[in-house]
TIVO-2410 file (N, C-alpha, C; in nm, 3 decimals):
# residues 94
REC num residu      c1      c2      c3 atome chaine
REC   1      Q   9.867  11.400  11.951     N      A
REC   1      Q   9.881  11.390  11.830    CA      A
REC   1      Q   9.918  11.288  11.812     C      A
REC   2      T   9.942  11.179  11.700     N      A
REC   2      T   9.981  11.032  11.670    CA      A
REC   2      T  10.099  11.082  11.599     C      A
REC   3      S  10.223  11.012  11.630     N      A
REC   3      S  10.344  11.008  11.561    CA      A
REC   3      S  10.389  10.887  11.510     C      A
REC   4      L  10.480  10.864  11.419     N      A
REC   4      L  10.549  10.741  11.391    CA      A
REC   4      L  10.678  10.698  11.420     C      A
REC   5      V  10.708  10.577  11.487     N      A
REC   5      V  10.844  10.495  11.471    CA      A
REC   5      V  10.849  10.404  11.401     C      A
REC   6      V  10.960  10.388  11.329     N      A
REC   6      V  10.953  10.303  11.212    CA      A
REC   6      V  11.080  10.224  11.289     C      A
REC   7      N  11.027  10.066  11.333     N      A
REC   7      N  11.103   9.961  11.377    CA      A
REC   7      N  11.195   9.887  11.282     C      A
REC   8      K  11.303   9.853  11.317     N      A
REC   8      K  11.396   9.763  11.255    CA      A
REC   8      K  11.424   9.789  11.086     C      A
REC   9      M  11.464   9.900  11.090     N      A
REC   9      M  11.441   9.963  10.939    CA      A
REC   9      M  11.583   9.906  10.891     C      A
REC  10      R  11.567   9.820  10.819     N      A
REC  10      R  11.708   9.764  10.726    CA      A
REC  10      R  11.763   9.879  10.608     C      A
REC  11      G  11.877   9.955  10.677     N      A
REC  11      G  11.896  10.055  10.581    CA      A
REC  11      G  11.966  10.013  10.416     C      A
REC  12      D  12.022   9.868  10.429     N      A
REC  12      D  12.089   9.804  10.301    CA      A
REC  12      D  11.945   9.804  10.216     C      A
REC  13      L  11.845   9.749  10.266     N      A
REC  13      L  11.701   9.734  10.168    CA      A
REC  13      L  11.673   9.869  10.125     C      A
REC  14      A  11.672   9.975  10.207     N      A
REC  14      A  11.594  10.071  10.168    CA      A
REC  14      A  11.696  10.161  10.081     C      A
REC  15      V  11.850  10.160  10.081     N      A
REC  15      V  11.908  10.224   9.991    CA      A
REC  15      V  11.917  10.159   9.841     C      A
REC  16      S  11.868   9.983   9.857     N      A
REC  16      S  11.864   9.951   9.727    CA      A
REC  16      S  11.725   9.924   9.662     C      A
REC  17      G  11.650   9.989   9.732     N      A
REC  17      G  11.491  10.013   9.695    CA      A
REC  17      G  11.413   9.891   9.721     C      A
REC  18      D  11.451   9.794   9.777     N      A
REC  18      D  11.368   9.667   9.811    CA      A
REC  18      D  11.258   9.697   9.916     C      A
REC  19      I  11.287   9.815  10.016     N      A
REC  19      I  11.171   9.849  10.071    CA      A
REC  19      I  11.169   9.982  10.069     C      A
REC  20      L  11.029  10.002  10.132     N      A
REC  20      L  11.021  10.182  10.153    CA      A
REC  20      L  11.117  10.243  10.248     C      A
REC  21      T  11.162  10.367  10.240     N      A
REC  21      T  11.240  10.413  10.348    CA      A
REC  21      T  11.152  10.470  10.421     C      A
REC  22      H  11.210  10.534  10.531     N      A
REC  22      H  11.153  10.595  10.664    CA      A
REC  22      H  11.035  10.683  10.613     C      A
REC  23      K  11.123  10.826  10.527     N      A
REC  23      K  11.021  10.916  10.469    CA      A
REC  23      K  10.905  10.850  10.385     C      A
REC  24      E  10.921  10.757  10.280     N      A
REC  24      E  10.796  10.691  10.232    CA      A
REC  24      E  10.711  10.655  10.305     C      A
REC  25      I  10.725  10.562  10.422     N      A
REC  25      I  10.634  10.479  10.494    CA      A
REC  25      I  10.548  10.619  10.563     C      A
REC  26      S  10.618  10.711  10.610     N      A
REC  26      S  10.568  10.860  10.712    CA      A
REC  26      S  10.464  10.900  10.559     C      A
REC  27      D  10.495  10.934  10.468     N      A
REC  27      D  10.430  11.017  10.354    CA      A
REC  27      D  10.302  10.914  10.318     C      A
REC  28      V  10.339  10.786  10.298     N      A
REC  28      V  10.214  10.710  10.272    CA      A
REC  28      V  10.105  10.699  10.362     C      A
REC  29      L  10.161  10.692  10.499     N      A
REC  29      L  10.060  10.690  10.591    CA      A
REC  29      L  10.013  10.807  10.657     C      A
REC  30      K  10.063  10.919  10.596     N      A
REC  30      K  10.040  11.026  10.618    CA      A
REC  30      K  10.051  11.083  10.801     C      A
REC  31      I  10.166  11.011  10.858     N      A
REC  31      I  10.177  11.032  10.982    CA      A
REC  31      I  10.325  11.114  10.998     C      A
REC  32      P  10.291  11.211  11.066     N      A
REC  32      P  10.472  11.273  11.133    CA      A
REC  32      P  10.572  11.147  11.181     C      A
REC  33      L  10.655  11.159  11.105     N      A
REC  33      L  10.787  11.061  11.197    CA      A
REC  33      L  10.880  11.145  11.276     C      A
REC  34      V  10.857  11.058  11.445     N      A
REC  34      V  10.925  11.099  11.525    CA      A
REC  34      V  11.074  11.029  11.536     C      A
REC  35      G  11.091  10.943  11.451     N      A
REC  35      G  11.213  10.852  11.467    CA      A
REC  35      G  11.219  10.709  11.406     C      A
REC  36      V  11.319  10.651  11.410     N      A
REC  36      V  11.382  10.551  11.320    CA      A
REC  36      V  11.452  10.451  11.410     C      A
REC  37      S  11.409  10.306  11.445     N      A
REC  37      S  11.491  10.249  11.492    CA      A
REC  37      S  11.556  10.133  11.401     C      A
REC  38      P  11.702  10.124  11.376     N      A
REC  38      P  11.758  10.037  11.274    CA      A
REC  38      P  11.728   9.883  11.322     C      A
REC  39      D  11.735   9.801  11.220     N      A
REC  39      D  11.764   9.660  11.256    CA      A
REC  39      D  11.919   9.634  11.272     C      A
REC  40      D  11.934   9.599  11.377     N      A
REC  40      D  12.071   9.573  11.458    CA      A
REC  40      D  12.092   9.445  11.507     C      A
REC  41      D  12.168   9.353  11.434     N      A
REC  41      D  12.208   9.225  11.479    CA      A
REC  41      D  12.229   9.227  11.621     C      A
REC  42      K  12.344   9.331  11.675     N      A
REC  42      K  12.425   9.329  11.789    CA      A
REC  42      K  12.295   9.349  11.897     C      A
REC  43      I  12.204   9.413  11.876     N      A
REC  43      I  12.057   9.433  11.964    CA      A
REC  43      I  11.978   9.305  11.999     C      A
REC  44      T  11.966   9.221  11.878     N      A
REC  44      T  11.877   9.106  11.849    CA      A
REC  44      T  11.963   9.008  11.940     C      A
REC  45      A  12.096   8.997  11.915     N      A
REC  45      A  12.207   8.903  12.007    CA      A
REC  45      A  12.209   8.959  12.156     C      A
REC  46      G  12.162   9.051  12.189     N      A
REC  46      G  12.169   9.101  12.311    CA      A
REC  46      G  12.324   9.127  12.378     C      A
REC  47      L  12.379   9.177  12.264     N      A
REC  47      L  12.536   9.198  12.277    CA      A
REC  47      L  12.541   9.339  12.306     C      A
REC  48      T  12.493   9.422  12.299     N      A
REC  48      T  12.502   9.552  12.322    CA      A
REC  48      T  12.393   9.635  12.398     C      A
REC  49      L  12.433   9.780  12.474     N      A
REC  49      L  12.316   9.800  12.551    CA      A
REC  49      L  12.353   9.972  12.523     C      A
REC  50      G  12.281  10.040  12.442     N      A
REC  50      G  12.317  10.175  12.447    CA      A
REC  50      G  12.401  10.222  12.364     C      A
REC  51      V  12.475  10.147  12.269     N      A
REC  51      V  12.595  10.198  12.219    CA      A
REC  51      V  12.564  10.137  12.061     C      A
REC  52      G  12.642  10.190  11.950     N      A
REC  52      G  12.652  10.146  11.835    CA      A
REC  52      G  12.524  10.190  11.752     C      A
REC  53      Q  12.484  10.152  11.648     N      A
REC  53      Q  12.371  10.223  11.563    CA      A
REC  53      Q  12.260  10.238  11.635     C      A
REC  54      S  12.191  10.124  11.709     N      A
REC  54      S  12.057  10.129  11.776    CA      A
REC  54      S  12.091  10.228  11.909     C      A
REC  55      G  12.182  10.249  11.963     N      A
REC  55      G  12.190  10.349  12.098    CA      A
REC  55      G  12.200  10.470  12.041     C      A
REC  56      K  12.259  10.494  11.889     N      A
REC  56      K  12.264  10.643  11.882    CA      A
REC  56      K  12.125  10.692  11.834     C      A
REC  57      A  12.058  10.607  11.769     N      A
REC  57      A  11.883  10.619  11.688    CA      A
REC  57      A  11.827  10.613  11.838     C      A
REC  58      F  11.834  10.565  11.923     N      A
REC  58      F  11.713  10.574  12.032    CA      A
REC  58      F  11.779  10.725  12.132     C      A
REC  59      S  11.893  10.747  12.114     N      A
REC  59      S  11.897  10.879  12.161    CA      A
REC  59      S  11.843  10.993  12.096     C      A
REC  60      V  11.872  10.970  11.944     N      A
REC  60      V  11.781  11.092  11.888    CA      A
REC  60      V  11.638  11.071  11.934     C      A
REC  61      L  11.577  10.948  11.901     N      A
REC  61      L  11.453  10.916  11.919    CA      A
REC  61      L  11.403  11.013  12.076     C      A
REC  62      A  11.458  10.951  12.158     N      A
REC  62      A  11.422  11.031  12.303    CA      A
REC  62      A  11.462  11.180  12.294     C      A
REC  63      A  11.561  11.221  12.234     N      A
REC  63      A  11.552  11.383  12.217    CA      A
REC  63      A  11.460  11.427  12.159     C      A
REC  64      N  11.388  11.358  12.055     N      A
REC  64      N  11.292  11.429  11.950    CA      A
REC  64      N  11.183  11.405  12.056     C      A
REC  65      V  11.126  11.313  12.127     N      A
REC  65      V  11.009  11.300  12.236    CA      A
REC  65      V  11.027  11.398  12.338     C      A
REC  66      R  11.117  11.420  12.393     N      A
REC  66      R  11.143  11.539  12.485    CA      A
REC  66      R  11.190  11.670  12.463     C      A
REC  67      K  11.196  11.682  12.311     N      A
REC  67      K  11.223  11.838  12.277    CA      A
REC  67      K  11.139  11.874  12.172     C      A
REC  68      N  11.032  11.764  12.144     N      A
REC  68      N  10.938  11.795  12.000    CA      A
REC  68      N  11.032  11.831  11.900     C      A
REC  69      K  11.120  11.773  11.845     N      A
REC  69      K  11.188  11.774  11.735    CA      A
REC  69      K  11.176  11.692  11.648     C      A
REC  70      R  11.233  11.683  11.500     N      A
REC  70      R  11.230  11.572  11.414    CA      A
REC  70      R  11.353  11.530  11.348     C      A
REC  71      K  11.458  11.541  11.451     N      A
REC  71      K  11.589  11.491  11.373    CA      A
REC  71      K  11.557  11.366  11.356     C      A
REC  72      I  11.583  11.265  11.242     N      A
REC  72      I  11.555  11.150  11.205    CA      A
REC  72      I  11.721  11.073  11.188     C      A
REC  73      Y  11.749  10.971  11.275     N      A
REC  73      Y  11.869  10.898  11.245    CA      A
REC  73      Y  11.869  10.805  11.122     C      A
REC  74      D  11.976  10.868  11.041     N      A
REC  74      D  11.996  10.775  10.904    CA      A
REC  74      D  12.057  10.643  10.908     C      A
REC  75      C  11.962  10.577  10.891     N      A
REC  75      C  11.988  10.407  10.896    CA      A
REC  75      C  12.072  10.361  10.768     C      A
REC  76      T  12.058  10.463  10.664     N      A
REC  76      T  12.098  10.398  10.529    CA      A
REC  76      T  12.250  10.498  10.518     C      A
REC  77      A  12.288  10.550  10.592     N      A
REC  77      A  12.429  10.621  10.582    CA      A
REC  77      A  12.512  10.527  10.530     C      A
REC  78      K  12.559  10.423  10.611     N      A
REC  78      K  12.668  10.317  10.599    CA      A
REC  78      K  12.650  10.248  10.489     C      A
REC  79      Y  12.534  10.245  10.422     N      A
REC  79      Y  12.515  10.153  10.307    CA      A
REC  79      Y  12.528  10.253  10.157     C      A
REC  80      T  12.561  10.370  10.175     N      A
REC  80      T  12.577  10.435  10.044    CA      A
REC  80      T  12.718  10.438  10.021     C      A
REC  81      G  12.757  10.487   9.883     N      A
REC  81      G  12.869  10.473   9.823    CA      A
REC  81      G  12.933  10.341   9.809     C      A
REC  82      F  13.081  10.361   9.755     N      A
REC  82      F  13.124  10.261   9.751    CA      A
REC  82      F  13.145  10.161   9.847     C      A
REC  83      F  13.215  10.181   9.986     N      A
REC  83      F  13.181  10.103  10.071    CA      A
REC  83      F  13.040  10.040  10.118     C      A
REC  84      G  12.950  10.128  10.098     N      A
REC  84      G  12.825  10.073  10.144    CA      A
REC  84      G  12.755   9.989  10.054     C      A
REC  85      S  12.814  10.005   9.899     N      A
REC  85      S  12.753   9.858   9.809    CA      A
REC  85      S  12.831   9.726   9.878     C      A
REC  86      I  12.952   9.752   9.930     N      A
REC  86      I  13.004   9.616   9.967    CA      A
REC  86      I  12.938   9.584  10.065     C      A
REC  87      R  12.900   9.677  10.174     N      A
REC  87      R  12.833   9.636  10.300    CA      A
REC  87      R  12.692   9.583  10.262     C      A
REC  88      R  12.612   9.605  10.168     N      A
REC  88      R  12.489   9.586  10.123    CA      A
REC  88      R  12.513   9.428  10.087     C      A
REC  89      K  12.617   9.395   9.974     N      A
REC  89      K  12.620   9.293   9.930    CA      A
REC  89      K  12.674   9.187  10.031     C      A
REC  90      L  12.755   9.235  10.123     N      A
REC  90      L  12.753   9.119  10.230    CA      A
REC  90      L  12.660   9.094  10.356     C      A
REC  91      K  12.593   9.205  10.358     N      A
REC  91      K  12.438   9.200  10.428    CA      A
REC  91      K  12.360   9.072  10.385     C      A
REC  92      R  12.335   9.074  10.224     N      A
REC  92      R  12.283   8.980  10.160    CA      A
REC  92      R  12.285   8.840  10.191     C      A
REC  93      I  12.439   8.844  10.193     N      A
REC  93      I  12.500   8.707  10.157    CA      A
REC  93      I  12.511   8.650  10.327     C      A
REC  94      L  12.533   8.707  10.426     N      A
REC  94      L  12.517   8.670  10.545    CA      A
REC  94      L  12.400   8.683  10.604     C      A
***
């Protein structure tokens, strides 16, 4: 069976509606979602291994594959609410 992993999901852009969410991508493609990998500057810069946002997302993805589950890491969580709106604005500036 074919499954979908959304790579480099920008939670800030998904919350603001600038890009499709992982669920919307899965719905449009009609492919079941098995995991999401967030866009993470620390991974891009090679500064972290297995920790932080990406490490958690990959752990969830690995458990989904191993146990045939569909728990999805929420890349948008830190971009919701009052402090999330500040993070979104800072992310756009930087």
